N, C-alpha and C positions, 0 to 999 in steps of 0.2 A: 053294730059295726065291729069288725075284728080289730083287736089291738095289735095285731101282728105288724111289725115295722115294715114299711115298703123298702125294697132295695134301692139304693141310691141310683138316680138317673145318670146314665153315662152321657157325658157332655159330647155333643156332636161337633166334630171338627169340620171346618170348611172343606169342600171338595177341592182337591188340587187340580189346577188346570195347566200345570207346567210338566205334565207327564212326558216321558221320552217319546211316546207316540205323537203327542201334540207338537212337541218340538221338531220332530222329523217332518211332520206335515207342513209346519211353517217353513222349514228349510227347503222343502221341495217346492212350495209355492214361490218362494223367493227366487229359486233357480229357474222356475218356469217363466217368471216375469223377465228375468235377465236374458234368457234364451230368446224369448219373444221380442224383447227390445233390440237385441242384436240383429235379428232378421229384419225387423221393420226399419231400423236405422240403415241397414245396407240397401234397402229398397228405396227409401224416401229421403234419407239424410236428416240430420238433427233439426234443421230449421223448420222442416215441414211436418215432422212427426208429432203426434199428439199423445198424451197419456191415454186418451180414450182408445186410440188405435192400438196401442200396446196392450191395454187391458183386454180388449176384445181378442187379440191374438193369443194372449196367455190364458183366456178363459176365466178371468177374474174381474172384479169391479174396479173402477178407478179409485174408490176409497181404499181398496186393498193395496193398490200400487202406492198410494200416498202414505199409508200406514207403514209400509216397508221402506220407502225411500224418501219421503218428504216432498219432493218435487221432481221435475224433469232433470234438472241439473244434478240432484242427488242420485237419481237413477243412473244417469250417464257416468257419474263419478264411480259408482259401485261397479258398473260394467267395465270401465277402464281398469279399475283395480284388478278385477278378475282376469281380464284379458292379459294384462302385463304379467301377472303371476304365472299364468298358464303358458304364455308365449315364450317367456325368457327362461323357463325352467330347464330346457335342454341345450340351449345354444352355447352356453359357456362350456359345458362338458364336451360338446361336439368339437369346438375349436381347440380345446385342450388336448384332444386326442390326435390332432393333426400337427405335424412338425413344420410343414412348409407355410410360410407367412402368406404368400400369394394365394395358396389354396385356402387358408383360413379366411382371408378376405372374400374370396369367392363364395365360401360357405355362408359367410355373414350376409352377403348380397342375396343368396338363395333364401336365407331365413327371412329377411325383411320383405322381400318380394312376396313370399308366401303369406306372410302376416297381412300385408296390404291387400293381397288378392282375396283373402278370406274376410277381412273386416271393413275395408274401405267402402263407402257408399257407391252404388252402381251408377248414379247419375253424374253428370259433369258440372252440376250447379255449384257444389261446395268445393271451390278450388282450394281455398285455404281454410280447412275446417277447424274452427275454434268454437266448439259447441258450448263452452262455458264462458265465452267472451273473454273479458279481461278480469274475470272473477278470481277471488281467493282460491276457489276450488281448482281452477285451471292451473294456477301457479303451483299449487300443491301437487297436482298430478304431474306437471312437468318436472318438478323437483324429484318426485318418486321415480319417474322414467329415467332421470339422470342417474339415479342410484343403480338401476339395472344396467344402463349403458356403461357406467364406470366399471362395473364388474366385468362386463364383456371387454371393454377397452384394456383393462389390466391383463386379461388373459391373452388378448391379441398381441400386445406389445411386449410381453414377457420374453426377455432374451433377444429382442429384435432391434436392429439398428434402424431408427426412423430418420426422417428428414431432420436436419440440425435444429430447426426452429420450433419443433414440436415438443410439447409437454403433455402429461396425462390429461390435464384439463382441456387442452386444445384438441386432443384426440376425441374426447367425449363430445365436445362441441361439434366437431366435424361429423361424427357418427349421427348426431342429432340432425344436422343440416341435410346430409346426403340421404339418410335412411328414414327420416321422418315422413309423416303422411303428406305434407304439402307438395313436395316434389313429385311424389307418386301421383297425386291427384292431378297435378298440372300436366305431367307428361303422358300418363296413361288414360285418365278419364277425359281430359280436355283435348290433348293433341293426338290421341289415338294410338300411342305406342302399345305394342303387345307386352304382356308380362315378360316374355323371353327377352325382348329388346331392353326393357327396363333392367332386368336381372343382369344382362351382359354389361350394360352401361354402368350400373352401380358397382359391379365388381371392379371394372377398370378404373372408375372414378375413385374408389377407395384406395386402390393400389397407387394411383397417381398422387392422391392427397397425402398419403401417409409414408410412402417409402422413397428413399433416394433413387435416382435413375438407375444406378447399377444393380439394384435389388428388384427392379420391376420386371415381371414376366407375365405376359398376357396369353 
């Protein structure tokens, strides 16, 4: 037997599974699930939709959906986060570029009507959609939505004479009440208003709610 020393064995390192390609594949899977969830929710509403339906629409297993979002509430929460970030990204800049307050409010009405038209369930069953019930997740989402609404409200009322009884907090609350999903669902999905009717009504309602009579122009 040769006395020649054998070269030291190179220690094998575990294969890395967090490669950029794998991370991108995981990101694309998550986006595909969110996109599928949005379409299924629009068609069926939160109460009737199942994770199995969403998984089939996304081309993944239910286990993959659960691994990414935990449960249906977690999936909806992630979807709402994405929608709010996307939806509100341009409206503040849009109203900032406009000088006339009545025009600003009309643009705000256009914005919210478009958002509801794109995202609200098509059926009339969910009149007051509270998909997370009274949960901590829903309260957190409403708080986050209020942050976006406050940024919009600050831009809307900058340098504007409002009704005497209004504060910034009250303006945010009025935006939530008038432009939130419940009124849209009741008027459009249940009572059959067209989106144009809702848009015109919302613009006028915001003008009435926020401005003194002498500043209102329709």
